[in-house]
N, C-alpha and C positions, 0 to 999 in steps of 0.2 A: 740116141742111144746111150745107155749107161755102159761104162767100160766094165769088162767082167770082174776087174779087180777091186771095183768100188762095191762094197756090201751094204752101204746105206741106201735107203730109199731116195730115189731121184726121179725128177719129171724133166724130159726134154722139152725146151721151149722152142718151137719154130719161130724165127725172127724175134728171139728173146731180148736182143738189145733194144728193140722198140717197144717191148712189153714190160720190161722190168728194168728199173733204175739199178739195182743190184747187179744184174747181168750187164748192163751197159758199162757200168763203172768196172767191173771184172774184165770185161773186154778191153776197155782203155789200159789198164793196168798191164794185162797180158801183152798187149801190142807194144807198149812203152818198154816193158821188160825185155820182150824179144829184140827189139830194135837196138836196144843197149847191147845185149849179148852179140848181135851181129856187128856192132861197131868194134866191140873188143876182139872178136874173132878176126875182124879185118886188120887190126892192129898186129896180131899174133901170126896171121897167114895172109899176107897182102896180095899173094898171087891168085887168090880165088874169087875176088870181086864181091865179097860179103858186104861190104859197106853200102854197095849200090843196088844189090838184088834182094837184100833182106831175107836171104835163104831160098828164094826161088831159082831154079836152074836157069842161067842165061848163057849165052855163048861164052862169055868171059869165064864163067864159073866152070863150064864144061871143059874149056881150054886148060884151066888150072887143074881139074882132075886128071886129064889126059896126060899133062906134062908132070905133075907132082903126085898124084895119086890120092888116096883118101887121107884125111886127117882122123884124129881120135873124136872129133865132133861131128863126123858126117853119120847120118842115121842109117844103120844097116838094114833097117825094116823099109827104107824108102825104095820103092821099086827101081828108079833109075840108077840107084847106087849098086844094085845087085849085079850089073854087068862087070862092075870093077871088082867086086868080091869074086865072081865067077871066074874072072880072067886069071885070078891068083890061084886057082884050083889045079 
């Protein structure tokens, strides 16, 4: 699916990494970039376990959320984060 904010023509490729070298390269760059961002967040916010879970919810990350709340880096659009946002209402 093309995001609604993208007005340029686009084609979704199922299993694009195995069908397109450009897609595979972009995927590697995205993963490497994301991993570096998570390592940087782990240094800034050591109580959330970001270095080991790379953004996926683990028990350690949930414990950090329960104890310390959200950081400016938590995605408000992510469904599991809604309970923390709704609790503040």
